[in-house]
N, C-alpha and C positions, 0 to 999 in steps of 0.2 A: 093858638100858639103856633107860630110859623116855623120856628127853629128850636132845636134842642141841642144842648151841649152835655157831654158826659165827662165827669172827672173820675178817674180811677186811682185808687190808692192801694198799694201792696205793702204789707208789713211782714218782714221775715222775723220769726221768733226763735229764740233758743229753746232748750228743753224745759226751762222754767217759765216760758212764755214772756220773756223779756225781749223787747225789740232789738234786733241786731241790724236790720236794714229797713229803710223807709224809701219807697219810690212812688212817684206819681206821674200821671199824664192827664192831659185834657184834650178833647177833640178840637178845640180852637187854638191850641198851642202850636207854635211853629215847629217845635221839636217833634220828631216822629219816633221818639224813644221814651222810655221811662226815665225820669229825672230823679237823681238821688238827693236825699235830704237827711239831715241828722235829727230833725225835730219837726213837729207839726202841731198846730192848734186849729181845730175846726169847731165852729160854733153854729148852732141852728137856733132860731127863735120859734118856740112852740107857742103860738098865740092863744090857743085854747087853754093851755095850762099857765100862760104868762111866765114861762121859764126858759132859760137858756139851756140847751142840751149841748154838751161839749165832749170832744175827744182830744186829749192832750197826750202826745207820745213823744219820746225821745230815745235815741239809741244809746247803747252802753258807752260808745266812744264820744259822746257829746261832752265836751269840756265845759267846766264851770264858766270860763270867760266867754265861750260861745253862747251859753245859756243866757248870760247877762246881756250880751249883744242882741240876742234873739228877742228877749223881753223888751229891751229898750226900743228896738226898731218896731216891734209889734205895737207897743203903746203909742209910739209916734204916728204910725199909720192908722191906728184906731182914732186918734185925735183928728187926723185929716178926714177920715170917713165921717166921724161925728159932725164935724164942721160942715161938710158938704150936705149931709142929710138934714141937719137942723138949722144951720146958719147961726148957731150959738157959738160964735168964735171965742167968746170969753171963756166958756167952759173948755173948749178945745185947747186954748192956750194954757189953762190950768193943768190939763192932762199932760201937755208937752213939758211944762215946768216940772211936774211930778216925775215924769220919765227922765228928764235930765238930772234931777236930784237923786233919783233912784240909782242911775248909772254912776254918778259921782260917788255916792256912798259905797257902791260895789268896788270901784277903783280904789277908794281909800282903804277898804278892808283888804284888798289884794296887796296893796303897798305895805300895810301893817303886818301882813303874813309873809312878806318877802317874796311875793310871786310876781 
């Protein structure tokens, strides 16, 4: 292995251990500072256990509409990644269609609630 990159994540917690701040940086990032985020999803594949290991966190001030956008965009990029890795574009397209339908249903709920 010729090169290594480090990703650093800092989570500020309140007294009840609820995330108040999320910041991250990476050695290959052009930014030389910690970058703020309101939510994060990190997944690792444990091939020995054949299981996904996940860390899902969001801050107290993450709004519901932001969470819906975050999920929509995450599902769309997951579809892109899946297509690149497997070349199963039909399944990637199904995931994209699900993501669009998911977001549309969210918008309909928000409209019905007057938001």
